[in-house]
N, C-alpha and C positions, 0 to 999 in steps of 0.2 A: 697553587691556585691560580685561576684565569681571572682576570680582572671582569671577562663577561659574564663569570658565574655570580657576580655580586653587583652587576650592572645592570640595572633594568633598562630596556631602552626608552621608557618614560621619562627616566630621569635624566635626559643626555638633553641639555638646551644649546642649540647652535648659534645663538645670537642673543647673548645676554645685553640688556638694556642699562644696567647699572653703571654709576660713573666712578663708584668709591666703594671699598672694602665692605662695608657693614652691608651696603646695596647688594652687592657681589652676592654675600652670604645670604642676606635674605632671599635673592632670587633663586640661588641654586638649592635652599632646603624647599622650596614649595613642592616640588614632586618625591623629594624623599619623605619629607614629612608624610604626604599621603600616603604614599607607598608601606611605611614602616607603621604608620599611626602615631607616630610619636608628635606633641605639639610642636609647630610651627616654631613659636616664640621660644620654646625651651631649647630647642636645637640652636638657634640664632645666640642665643645667652650662652652655649655651652660652647660653642665655637670661638665669640667674642673673646669668652676668657682666656681660652688657649691661645688665641691671638696676642692678649696681654703679656703672655709669659714669653713672647718671642714670634715675629711674623713666620707664616706660612708659607710666604712669597721666597722660593728659592732661589729663585733668579732666573734668568734666559727666558722671561715671558711666560714663567710658570708659577701657579701656586696650588699647593695641594693643603688646603684647611681642612683640619680632620677633628675630633673630638670623641669621647665617649660618653655614651647614654646610660644610664641604671637600668630602665625597664626596656630594653632593646634585645630581642629575640637572636638575631643574626645580623652580623654585619651589612652594611648597604654602603654602595658608592653611587656618587651622583658627577655629572661631566658638564660643564660650561665650557662655552667659546665668545670671548669678548673679542670684537673686530677692531674697536678703537683702541682697547686695551684699557687698564685701570693700575693707577698707583696702589699697590698693595704691600708698600712697605717692603720690595723685597731687599735682598742683600746688596744685588749691583744696581741698586736705585731705577730700574728699567720697568716701564708698565708689565703686567701680568696679561697674558692672553688666553692662556690653557689653565682650565681650572679641574682639578680631579678633587672632589669633595668626599672624605672619609667618614663617616660614623660608625663605631663599634660599639658591642657591649661591655659594659664596666668593665669586665673581670678577661676581658680576649686580650691581653696585651702582645702575646707571640704572635698571634694571627695579625693584629695592627700593625705590628712593627713588619711583617712579613710582607702585607700589601703596600704598606708605605715605602720597602724598597724596592720592590716589584715595579710600582708605578715610576718610580723615582730612576730605576735602569732604562725600561724602554723610553723613558723622556730624554735620555741621553741621546738615541737615534735620532741625528737630524733630519733625515728623509721624512721619516715616522712622523715627526713636530709639524714640518712643512705642508705635509698632506693634512694632518689636522687642520692648521692654520688655512688652509685652502677651502676644506669641507664647506659646504653651504646649508648641509641637512642633517637632520638627526639619524639618518638610516646611512646616510653616507660615512657620518663618525662613526657608528656601529660597523661599518664593513671595513673601514679602515683599522681599526682596532682589533676585530677578529682576523684579517688577514695577517698583522704584526702579531698575534699570540700565536697563529698558526704556524708561524715561521720561527717560533723560538721552543714550541713544545714539539 
């Protein structure tokens, strides 16, 4: 599965303004809630509950907040870039700049894990991460991800 199959361009935020974890989650879910038709507050609640189990800040400037929602038809991804970086309780203690938000239907564990693994894998590619960090627009971020996926498939 390609990331761009489930990441609508309008769910890409090129300049997050939030300064804390909850703010980042609230900002990231706005386009995803609009696209999926799921209530904004419900999404934030699901994500915050997941964060209480353990931070989704995986380190090296990356956060992959994720959660499962009961009344969702299909998996949806969001993306956000924070210029300043946000304390996301990452394992390495460093601020997070790159965020992939993953919302999946409650009963799709396999897909959920596959996509988490896929995102983690491409983010191990430092030149790809550097390009994302330098991107200044939604279109540029979309193109960078598209280019990366074309090389991999």
